[in-house]
N, C-alpha and C positions, 0 to 999 in steps of 0.2 A: 167823341174820340174814345177808342178803347183804353183799357187800363194801361197806365204807364209803368206798371211794375209786373213782374212775373217771376215765378220760381217753380222748381220741380226737384224731386229727390229720388235717390237710389241708395240701396244698401250695398256697400262694398266690403268684401271679406278681408279687410286689413285694418290695422289699428288707426285711430285718428291721427297719431303722430306721423306714421308712415304715409298716410294719404295726404296729409298736409305737406310733407316734404315733396311729394309728387306734384300736387296742384299749384304749389307756390313757386315751383321752378318754371318760370315763364318761358325759359328756353325750350321746354318740352311741349308747349301749347299746340304746336303744329301736329302733334301725335293724336290729338283728340278733337280739335276744333274743326267744324265744317267750313269755317270762313277764314279764321286766322291761321295762316300757313307757317308763320315764323314770328318769334319774339326774341328780343335781346335786351339786356340791361344797358342803360345809358350811363356813361361817365363813371364806370366802376361800381355801380349800384349792386347790391346783393339781396334785395328783397325786404328791406326794413321800411317802416312807415316813413313816407316822404320820398323814397327812392322812385326814380322814373325808369320806364322801359318803353320800347317802341315795338309795335306789332305791325306786321304786313298782312293785309287782308285781301282775299281774292274771291270774286264772284264771277259768274259768266259775263256780267255787264261791265265790271271795272276792277282795278287793283288800286289800293291806297294804303297809306301808313298812318297810324295814329300814335301819339305818345300818351302814356297813362302814368298816374302817380299812385303808389301803394298807399291805401287808406287805412287798412288794418292788416297786421301781421302777428297773429296770436297762434303760435304753433299748437296744432291739435284741435283748434277751435274755429278759427276764421282767417281767411285770406281774402282781401277785397281791394279793388282799385277803381280809380276815377279816370275815365277816358277824357283826355283833354284837360285833366285837372278838375273839371266841374260839370261835364256834359252828360255823362251816364255813369252809373255805378254798377259794376259787376262784382260778384264775389262767390265764395264757397263757404258754407257753414258746415262744420263737422260735429257730429254728435255720436258718442259711443252707444251702440245698441248690441243686443244679442246677435252674434254672428259677424260683428265688425263695426262699421261706421255708417251712419246715415249721412250721406253727402247731399247737401242742398245747394244748387246753383241759383243765385239771385241776380235779377236785373232790374234797374230802375232808370227811366228816362228823366233826367233832372231839368229844372227850369232853365238853366244855362244852355242845355242841349236843345230845348225847344226854341229858345231865342236864336241860337246858332242856325237852326234849320230855317227859321223865318228869314233871317238875314241872308243866308246862302241861297235858298230856293224860292223865296218870295211866295207867289201864289201857289206854287207846287209844294210848299212846305207840308200841308196836311197829308198829301199823298206820300211824301218822303217819310214822314213820321210813321204812318201806317205800315210802310215797308219795313221800317226798323222794328216795329212791334211784331210783325209777322216773323221776321228773322229771329227774334228772341224766342218766340213761342215755338218755332220749328227747330232752332239750333240747340236750345237747352237740353231737351231729351236726347238728341243725337250726341251731344258733348258728354252728358252723364253716362250714356251707354258705352262710349269709347273709353272714358276714364276708367270705368269698371273693368272693361276688357284689359286695358293696359296694366292696371293695378293688380289684378288677380292672375296675371300671366306668370 
């Protein structure tokens, strides 16, 4: 099985704090994600650790929603969330560099996610996991390019 983690980076010509404010506003995710077309905070959440949000994802094959829990909310440094509370971890690391901020998007398929795939898809689970790995590898660079475009506009 391919690596269950992936990350990529881009330098964005804005401060870490301004970039954090953008990427941690999950209601704007649809502006840059190739799959997640909309997100909203659940039950009055505002983006603090432990808060939940829902995302609507769309691909040519299907449309689905997931709930995620904020795992890290460190303004100017890191914003991360756990899909399903424990299945996959996505996040943004922010590092000040000459010319702005190095933004790194990270992804990790967690053990609970692998167990979920096995339970849900049975014998097809390995193919489903590979599809998620491909989606992360293809989606991260597209997402970073779109965030850079939005942030620098």
